[in-house]
N, CA, C and O atoms as a GROMACS GRO file, in nm:
protein
  356
    1MET      N    1   8.901   7.816   5.417
    1MET     CA    2   8.931   7.683   5.466
    1MET      C    3   8.994   7.695   5.604
    1MET      O    4   9.069   7.789   5.631
    2THR      N    5   8.964   7.600   5.690
    2THR     CA    6   9.028   7.596   5.822
    2THR      C    7   9.132   7.486   5.824
    2THR      O    8   9.105   7.372   5.786
    3VAL      N    9   9.252   7.522   5.868
    3VAL     CA   10   9.362   7.428   5.882
    3VAL      C   11   9.398   7.419   6.030
    3VAL      O   12   9.406   7.520   6.098
    4ALA      N   13   9.419   7.297   6.077
    4ALA     CA   14   9.463   7.276   6.215
    4ALA      C   15   9.604   7.220   6.213
    4ALA      O   16   9.632   7.122   6.143
    5LEU      N   17   9.693   7.282   6.289
    5LEU     CA   18   9.828   7.231   6.306
    5LEU      C   19   9.838   7.170   6.446
    5LEU      O   20   9.797   7.232   6.544
    6MET      N   21   9.893   7.050   6.452
    6MET     CA   22   9.913   6.984   6.581
    6MET      C   23  10.062   6.966   6.603
    6MET      O   24  10.136   6.926   6.513
    7TRP      N   25  10.104   6.995   6.725
    7TRP     CA   26  10.245   6.987   6.766
    7TRP      C   27  10.246   6.908   6.896
    7TRP      O   28  10.177   6.946   6.990
    8GLU      N   29  10.322   6.799   6.902
    8GLU     CA   30  10.324   6.716   7.022
    8GLU      C   31  10.467   6.678   7.058
    8GLU      O   32  10.546   6.639   6.972
    9ALA      N   33  10.498   6.690   7.187
    9ALA     CA   34  10.632   6.655   7.234
    9ALA      C   35  10.621   6.581   7.367
    9ALA      O   36  10.525   6.598   7.442
   10ARG      N   37  10.721   6.501   7.395
   10ARG     CA   38  10.731   6.432   7.524
   10ARG      C   39  10.854   6.485   7.595
   10ARG      O   40  10.964   6.485   7.542
   11ALA      N   41  10.832   6.531   7.717
   11ALA     CA   42  10.940   6.593   7.794
   11ALA      C   43  11.043   6.489   7.838
   11ALA      O   44  11.012   6.371   7.855
   12ALA      N   45  11.164   6.536   7.856
   12ALA     CA   46  11.268   6.453   7.917
   12ALA      C   47  11.225   6.421   8.061
   12ALA      O   48  11.143   6.492   8.119
   13GLU      N   49  11.280   6.317   8.116
   13GLU     CA   50  11.246   6.272   8.251
   13GLU      C   51  11.246   6.389   8.350
   13GLU      O   52  11.346   6.459   8.365
   14GLY      N   53  11.131   6.408   8.417
   14GLY     CA   54  11.120   6.511   8.519
   14GLY      C   55  11.108   6.653   8.467
   14GLY      O   56  11.112   6.747   8.546
   15ARG      N   57  11.092   6.673   8.336
   15ARG     CA   58  11.090   6.807   8.276
   15ARG      C   59  10.953   6.847   8.221
   15ARG      O   60  10.943   6.941   8.143
   16GLY      N   61  10.848   6.776   8.262
   16GLY     CA   62  10.714   6.802   8.210
   16GLY      C   63  10.667   6.946   8.232
   16GLY      O   64  10.617   7.009   8.139
   17GLU      N   65  10.684   6.997   8.353
   17GLU     CA   66  10.641   7.134   8.382
   17GLU      C   67  10.727   7.235   8.306
   17GLU      O   68  10.678   7.340   8.264
   18ASP      N   69  10.854   7.203   8.289
   18ASP     CA   70  10.943   7.292   8.212
   18ASP      C   71  10.899   7.299   8.066
   18ASP      O   72  10.897   7.407   8.006
   19LEU      N   73  10.865   7.184   8.008
   19LEU     CA   74  10.820   7.182   7.869
   19LEU      C   75  10.689   7.258   7.855
   19LEU      O   76  10.672   7.334   7.760
   20LEU      N   77  10.597   7.238   7.948
   20LEU     CA   78  10.470   7.310   7.943
   20LEU      C   79  10.493   7.461   7.951
   20LEU      O   80  10.431   7.537   7.877
   21ALA      N   81  10.579   7.505   8.040
   21ALA     CA   82  10.610   7.648   8.052
   21ALA      C   83  10.676   7.700   7.924
   21ALA      O   84  10.646   7.811   7.880
   22TRP      N   85  10.764   7.622   7.866
   22TRP     CA   86  10.831   7.663   7.742
   22TRP      C   87  10.728   7.683   7.631
   22TRP      O   88  10.732   7.783   7.560
   23VAL      N   89  10.637   7.586   7.616
   23VAL     CA   90  10.534   7.594   7.512
   23VAL      C   91  10.449   7.719   7.532
   23VAL      O   92  10.422   7.792   7.437
   24ARG      N   93  10.407   7.743   7.654
   24ARG     CA   94  10.323   7.859   7.682
   24ARG      C   95  10.393   7.991   7.651
   24ARG      O   96  10.327   8.091   7.622
   25GLY      N   97  10.524   7.992   7.655
   25GLY     CA   98  10.601   8.113   7.628
   25GLY      C   99  10.631   8.136   7.481
   25GLY      O  100  10.691   8.238   7.445
   26GLN      N  101  10.591   8.042   7.394
   26GLN     CA  102  10.620   8.054   7.251
   26GLN      C  103  10.508   8.130   7.179
   26GLN      O  104  10.395   8.082   7.173
   27ALA      N  105  10.540   8.246   7.127
   27ALA     CA  106  10.442   8.325   7.053
   27ALA      C  107  10.447   8.289   6.905
   27ALA      O  108  10.553   8.256   6.852
   28LEU      N  109  10.333   8.294   6.841
   28LEU     CA  110  10.325   8.274   6.696
   28LEU      C  111  10.280   8.406   6.633
   28LEU      O  112  10.182   8.466   6.676
   29THR      N  113  10.355   8.449   6.532
   29THR     CA  114  10.322   8.574   6.466
   29THR      C  115  10.314   8.551   6.316
   29THR      O  116  10.412   8.510   6.254
   30PRO      N  117  10.199   8.577   6.255
   30PRO     CA  118  10.077   8.623   6.321
   30PRO      C  119  10.017   8.512   6.405
   30PRO      O  120  10.051   8.394   6.388
   31GLY      N  121   9.928   8.549   6.493
   31GLY     CA  122   9.866   8.450   6.581
   31GLY      C  123   9.755   8.374   6.510
   31GLY      O  124   9.694   8.425   6.416
   32PRO      N  125   9.729   8.251   6.555
   32PRO     CA  126   9.622   8.170   6.496
   32PRO      C  127   9.485   8.222   6.539
   32PRO      O  128   9.473   8.304   6.630
   33ALA      N  129   9.382   8.173   6.471
   33ALA     CA  130   9.245   8.207   6.509
   33ALA      C  131   9.213   8.147   6.645
   33ALA      O  132   9.133   8.202   6.721
   34ARG      N  133   9.276   8.035   6.676
   34ARG     CA  134   9.252   7.965   6.803
   34ARG      C  135   9.375   7.883   6.836
   34ARG      O  136   9.442   7.831   6.747
   35ARG      N  137   9.404   7.871   6.965
   35ARG     CA  138   9.519   7.790   7.010
   35ARG      C  139   9.481   7.724   7.142
   35ARG      O  140   9.430   7.790   7.233
   36GLU      N  141   9.506   7.594   7.152
   36GLU     CA  142   9.481   7.521   7.276
   36GLU      C  143   9.602   7.435   7.310
   36GLU      O  144   9.668   7.380   7.222
   37THR      N  145   9.629   7.426   7.439
   37THR     CA  146   9.741   7.348   7.488
   37THR      C  147   9.687   7.240   7.582
   37THR      O  148   9.601   7.267   7.666
   38PHE      N  149   9.738   7.118   7.566
   38PHE     CA  150   9.694   7.004   7.646
   38PHE      C  151   9.817   6.934   7.705
   38PHE      O  152   9.928   6.948   7.653
   39ARG      N  153   9.796   6.860   7.812
   39ARG     CA  154   9.902   6.774   7.863
   39ARG      C  155   9.843   6.637   7.892
   39ARG      O  156   9.722   6.623   7.910
   40ALA      N  157   9.930   6.536   7.895
   40ALA     CA  158   9.888   6.398   7.913
   40ALA      C  159   9.993   6.325   7.996
   40ALA      O  160  10.102   6.377   8.019
   41PRO      N  161   9.960   6.203   8.042
   41PRO     CA  162  10.059   6.124   8.115
   41PRO      C  163  10.188   6.111   8.035
   41PRO      O  164  10.189   6.132   7.913
   42GLN      N  165  10.293   6.077   8.103
   42GLN     CA  166  10.428   6.061   8.046
   42GLN      C  167  10.482   6.196   8.000
   42GLN      O  168  10.564   6.203   7.909
   43ASP      N  169  10.436   6.304   8.067
   43ASP     CA  170  10.486   6.440   8.040
   43ASP      C  171  10.478   6.478   7.893
   43ASP      O  172  10.572   6.536   7.838
   44ARG      N  173  10.366   6.444   7.829
   44ARG     CA  174  10.345   6.483   7.690
   44ARG      C  175  10.268   6.614   7.685
   44ARG      O  176  10.181   6.639   7.768
   45VAL      N  177  10.301   6.698   7.588
   45VAL     CA  178  10.235   6.827   7.568
   45VAL      C  179  10.190   6.834   7.423
   45VAL      O  180  10.265   6.801   7.331
   46LEU      N  181  10.065   6.876   7.403
   46LEU     CA  182  10.006   6.888   7.271
   46LEU      C  183   9.955   7.030   7.252
   46LEU      O  184   9.889   7.085   7.341
   47VAL      N  185   9.986   7.090   7.139
   47VAL     CA  186   9.934   7.222   7.103
   47VAL      C  187   9.862   7.209   6.970
   47VAL      O  188   9.918   7.156   6.874
   48VAL      N  189   9.738   7.259   6.966
   48VAL     CA  190   9.660   7.260   6.842
   48VAL      C  191   9.631   7.406   6.810
   48VAL      O  192   9.581   7.481   6.894
   49THR      N  193   9.662   7.447   6.688
   49THR     CA  194   9.631   7.582   6.642
   49THR      C  195   9.541   7.573   6.520
   49THR      O  196   9.555   7.481   6.438
   50TRP      N  197   9.448   7.669   6.508
   50TRP     CA  198   9.356   7.673   6.395
   50TRP      C  199   9.382   7.800   6.316
   50TRP      O  200   9.403   7.907   6.372
   51TRP      N  201   9.380   7.785   6.184
   51TRP     CA  202   9.411   7.895   6.094
   51TRP      C  203   9.307   7.903   5.983
   51TRP      O  204   9.260   7.800   5.935
   52ASP      N  205   9.272   8.023   5.942
   52ASP     CA  206   9.188   8.044   5.825
   52ASP      C  207   9.283   8.061   5.708
   52ASP      O  208   9.325   8.173   5.676
   53ALA      N  209   9.317   7.950   5.644
   53ALA     CA  210   9.420   7.952   5.539
   53ALA      C  211   9.406   7.827   5.452
   53ALA      O  212   9.345   7.729   5.494
   54PRO      N  213   9.463   7.830   5.332
   54PRO     CA  214   9.467   7.709   5.250
   54PRO      C  215   9.554   7.602   5.318
   54PRO      O  216   9.640   7.633   5.400
   55TYR      N  217   9.528   7.477   5.281
   55TYR     CA  218   9.598   7.366   5.344
   55TYR      C  219   9.750   7.380   5.337
   55TYR      O  220   9.819   7.353   5.435
   56ASP      N  221   9.801   7.421   5.224
   56ASP     CA  222   9.946   7.425   5.205
   56ASP      C  223  10.007   7.563   5.232
   56ASP      O  224  10.121   7.589   5.194
   57ALA      N  225   9.932   7.651   5.297
   57ALA     CA  226   9.982   7.785   5.327
   57ALA      C  227  10.102   7.778   5.421
   57ALA      O  228  10.105   7.694   5.511
   58PRO      N  229  10.200   7.864   5.402
   58PRO     CA  230  10.311   7.871   5.498
   58PRO      C  231  10.260   7.938   5.626
   58PRO      O  232  10.222   8.055   5.626
   59LEU      N  233  10.259   7.863   5.735
   59LEU     CA  234  10.206   7.912   5.862
   59LEU      C  235  10.314   7.904   5.969
   59LEU      O  236  10.400   7.816   5.964
   60PRO      N  237  10.312   7.995   6.065
   60PRO     CA  238  10.410   7.987   6.173
   60PRO      C  239  10.382   7.863   6.260
   60PRO      O  240  10.267   7.833   6.292
   61GLU      N  241  10.487   7.793   6.295
   61GLU     CA  242  10.473   7.674   6.379
   61GLU      C  243  10.565   7.685   6.499
   61GLU      O  244  10.664   7.757   6.498
   62LEU      N  245  10.529   7.613   6.602
   62LEU     CA  246  10.616   7.609   6.720
   62LEU      C  247  10.749   7.545   6.682
   62LEU      O  248  10.751   7.448   6.606
   63PRO      N  249  10.859   7.597   6.734
   63PRO     CA  250  10.990   7.541   6.700
   63PRO      C  251  11.019   7.414   6.780
   63PRO      O  252  10.940   7.372   6.864
   64GLU      N  253  11.133   7.356   6.751
   64GLU     CA  254  11.183   7.243   6.831
   64GLU      C  255  11.238   7.298   6.962
   64GLU      O  256  11.314   7.395   6.960
   65PRO      N  257  11.201   7.239   7.075
   65PRO     CA  258  11.263   7.281   7.201
   65PRO      C  259  11.408   7.235   7.208
   65PRO      O  260  11.451   7.151   7.129
   66ASP      N  261  11.484   7.290   7.301
   66ASP     CA  262  11.620   7.243   7.323
   66ASP      C  263  11.619   7.093   7.350
   66ASP      O  264  11.527   7.042   7.413
   67ALA      N  265  11.720   7.025   7.303
   67ALA     CA  266  11.726   6.879   7.314
   67ALA      C  267  11.718   6.828   7.457
   67ALA      O  268  11.667   6.718   7.480
   68ASP      N  269  11.767   6.905   7.553
   68ASP     CA  270  11.763   6.858   7.692
   68ASP      C  271  11.624   6.868   7.754
   68ASP      O  272  11.603   6.820   7.866
   69LEU      N  273  11.529   6.929   7.684
   69LEU     CA  274  11.393   6.946   7.735
   69LEU      C  275  11.300   6.833   7.690
   69LEU      O  276  11.197   6.810   7.752
   70VAL      N  277  11.335   6.764   7.583
   70VAL     CA  278  11.247   6.659   7.528
   70VAL      C  279  11.319   6.525   7.521
   70VAL      O  280  11.442   6.517   7.518
   71SER      N  281  11.237   6.418   7.518
   71SER     CA  282  11.295   6.283   7.512
   71SER      C  283  11.299   6.227   7.371
   71SER      O  284  11.357   6.121   7.348
   72ARG      N  285  11.236   6.298   7.277
   72ARG     CA  286  11.236   6.254   7.137
   72ARG      C  287  11.200   6.375   7.051
   72ARG      O  288  11.166   6.481   7.101
   73ALA      N  289  11.210   6.356   6.922
   73ALA     CA  290  11.175   6.464   6.829
   73ALA      C  291  11.027   6.499   6.840
   73ALA      O  292  10.944   6.414   6.872
   74VAL      N  293  10.996   6.624   6.812
   74VAL     CA  294  10.858   6.671   6.811
   74VAL      C  295  10.782   6.605   6.696
   74VAL      O  296  10.838   6.585   6.588
   75HIS      N  297  10.656   6.571   6.720
   75HIS     CA  298  10.569   6.520   6.614
   75HIS      C  299  10.479   6.634   6.569
   75HIS      O  300  10.429   6.711   6.651
   76ARG      N  301  10.458   6.644   6.438
   76ARG     CA  302  10.374   6.750   6.381
   76ARG      C  303  10.278   6.689   6.278
   76ARG      O  304  10.313   6.599   6.203
   77TRP      N  305  10.155   6.742   6.278
   77TRP     CA  306  10.056   6.701   6.180
   77TRP      C  307   9.980   6.823   6.133
   77TRP      O  308   9.966   6.921   6.207
   78ARG      N  309   9.930   6.818   6.012
   78ARG     CA  310   9.848   6.925   5.954
   78ARG      C  311   9.719   6.860   5.903
   78ARG      O  312   9.722   6.758   5.835
   79PHE      N  313   9.607   6.921   5.937
   79PHE     CA  314   9.476   6.871   5.896
   79PHE      C  315   9.394   6.985   5.838
   79PHE      O  316   9.414   7.101   5.872
   80GLU      N  317   9.300   6.952   5.749
   80GLU     CA  318   9.204   7.050   5.702
   80GLU      C  319   9.067   7.010   5.752
   80GLU      O  320   9.035   6.891   5.762
   81ALA      N  321   8.986   7.109   5.784
   81ALA     CA  322   8.849   7.084   5.831
   81ALA      C  323   8.764   7.034   5.715
   81ALA      O  324   8.778   7.081   5.602
   82VAL      N  325   8.676   6.941   5.744
   82VAL     CA  326   8.581   6.893   5.644
   82VAL      C  327   8.441   6.909   5.702
   82VAL      O  328   8.421   6.902   5.823
   83THR      N  329   8.346   6.930   5.613
   83THR     CA  330   8.208   6.944   5.656
   83THR      C  331   8.149   6.805   5.677
   83THR      O  332   8.167   6.716   5.594
   84ASP      N  333   8.080   6.787   5.788
   84ASP     CA  334   8.015   6.661   5.816
   84ASP      C  335   7.902   6.643   5.716
   84ASP      O  336   7.811   6.726   5.708
   85GLY      N  337   7.908   6.537   5.640
   85GLY     CA  338   7.809   6.512   5.537
   85GLY      C  339   7.675   6.464   5.591
   85GLY      O  340   7.582   6.440   5.514
   86GLY      N  341   7.666   6.449   5.723
   86GLY     CA  342   7.538   6.407   5.780
   86GLY      C  343   7.502   6.264   5.744
   86GLY      O  344   7.384   6.232   5.724
   87ALA      N  345   7.602   6.177   5.734
   87ALA     CA  346   7.577   6.038   5.696
   87ALA      C  347   7.483   5.972   5.796
   87ALA      O  348   7.500   5.985   5.918
   88ALA      N  349   7.385   5.903   5.746
   88ALA     CA  350   7.290   5.832   5.831
   88ALA      C  351   7.346   5.694   5.867
   88ALA      O  352   7.416   5.632   5.788
   89GLY      N  353   7.313   5.650   5.985
   89GLY     CA  354   7.365   5.522   6.028
   89GLY      C  355   7.268   5.418   6.031
   89GLY      O  356   7.300   5.305   6.066
   0.00000   0.00000   0.00000
């Protein structure tokens, strides 16, 4: 099964590049099968990691950054991959 973990944070005012650098410096051990980092307006940073694991497996996740780096608590979501059933429209 493939599990995707999503981690999203919004940087404190003027700290977008700092948050992005912090995220890039965070290692996960063991490492995921795939990891992508995104940024968006309002200094938001999103990290998606993919794992070959059961949905409820204990997996390494990015930690909470220092409070002065973010404007709110980190949001986290966990998803499992599903096969497209090929529904006709």
